[in-house]
C-alpha angles and dihedrals in degrees: 000000000000096000098047096073089048093052089048092051092049090055092048090050090053092050091046090053091052092048091047093049092049089047090058091049092048093049090047094054095079091050091053091047094049098037091105093056123089128172120242131034121310114243119256121187114245116253118253117250109279095237132117099202139036094234141001096263123088119253111277116259117237116267110236095332092318127138121338129200116235098212113209094018119116124219117273117250093243096035096158089074087071089073088067096226118133089191091059090046092055094046090050091050089049093049091049088058105037107028110118094205091058090046091052091050091050090050090051089050092051091049091052091051091051091048086055092053090048092049093049089060087082089078092067131067115271110230128183136170129206139186123196134182115193140168112206148155133204128221115259086223091072123086096249097025118119100172092235121136113238137178119229129194119188129186115180145156127205133193128192131179125188113218107224094206095154098036099244092134093046090052089049090053088044088055090049089050089052090051088056088054089049092052091044091051091047092049088051088050091053089048091049094045093046093054091045094050092048092052093043094048093044090055092048091051090049091049094046092050093051090043091054089051092054090047091053092050091046093050090049091052091048090051090051089052091048089053089053093047091049091052090047090050091049089050089051095241099109133041123253088237088072090059092047092050092053092047090051090048093050091049089051091052093046090050090055094058101066094059090050091049089048090053089048091051093048091048092049090051091047092051089051089051093048088051090053095252136117116245089244094060097034114112103215113224117224096246117184131178089231089064093053119079125210109235108246094208123044118198118233114191121212113259091243089057096045091073090056098051110034109094097215090055091045090051092050091049091051089048087055090049091053092048091050092052091052089063088061090050092051092045093051090051087068092064132066122277123222128206132182118208134182137171138186130184151133130240129189141154091249128038093232090058091063088087090065109103089214090068096059128108134182139179137190130186149132134245129210120191118184128181111239107166127002105151092263092293096130094051089045090054091051090052088047088052091051092049090049088052091052089048089053092049092053092048090051090052089049091052092051092050092048090050094051089046092052093051090047091051091049094050089057090040089057092046092053092041089057091050093049093045091051093049090048089047092054089047090055093047091049093047090049092051091048091050091051092051093048092049090051091050089047091054087048089052093243099118133028129247093256089068089052091056093047092053090048090050090054091049092051092049090049090051090052091053092048092049091054092048092047093050091051092050091052093046091050091051091052088048090054093055088052095045090055092056097260128145099070132082110263097188120083096237095052092045089051091052090048092050092241 
């Protein structure tokens, strides 16, 4: 007689378990059937501009066998190696390891990836377990209250699962994934900008140093000429105005030196910062323009490829993707939400009694919550999401236009740089030939030393002009690599090694 109720309760519990499990399956069927549906528009990448060239003019022809454009060829991942400077290579490598800005960008990328993993957890059942030990009493005034003090031990587990019938959660995770793409593109942009700044600053340092050397030689020649003019004045064969004119010219040259030295110091300090060092601990490399080669062939990606490799365009595209997903989130909020819940546990007056099957309890159920009236806020949020998407689309187009204009500017800049560098080179060659002829005539006694100094001064001035033109040509070449989206590893293996 004692065991029969226990056997009956066991059968009832078995039946209850079967009903509960079937209930879970039945409630999960709609979720499985509707799992492919998601509110809001699916994201489609914008089309690249339907143009075949960056401007209406034909590509410039190389000047006397100079630089050529490789049309349709993208920039190499490690483009700075094309300048043939081991010093620049080592500085770039040092910067990629120690630059705090790049480290911050990489940390931000890692954080966005972890946020995506955290957001994706919504697709799994949420389970939790609790254990509580309480001592309580109930008021005798209540229906079931006895006023007795009792101990209560409870051990339970609960499971809940949100049915994403309208895809709001999927769109939320999609937006998080797009934010990862944004951070990744921004990290690539920092990577690209860092390498470009290191190369650009290194070229500037090399040019400033050689320019200062030429200024020192020029000032020394002017002082020699002043010495000769002073002696001629003292001998009465030259007017004092010649001495004053030379003194003024020397003072002007000497006044030109401090600004160049200041620019050199600033460039050296900037390079130390880019490498992740303080100027005090930075060991300055002896950079010279003679040790930096001008790349003979410059890549020129097709316009259709530019939008797939420039980090700023990729970031704008990812922002557009995120804004598009938010429309789905706002749309799904207009519809009901469904949640499955279940719990199982045991409660007893003493902890050791929790093992008794008679002390167990369980529940299973579903929850539906539907918005009825909210003052139009949900629809307003959806309209706001659509407007935000339209804003992101306009910003994307603006970014593409600016990128195309930058590449077009650099194409013409390199064309004009080559023309100027060639003209300055011819000026140097002519001045050098003139100096050689004057020196030969001086040795033959046909001219005086003052004419030699004048010819040497003209040669030094021509060299300064050529150094400046050469440095500008090198820097614009580096800018072209960066403008095309170079400076970061395009292949998957290299990106993985770089943490991108």
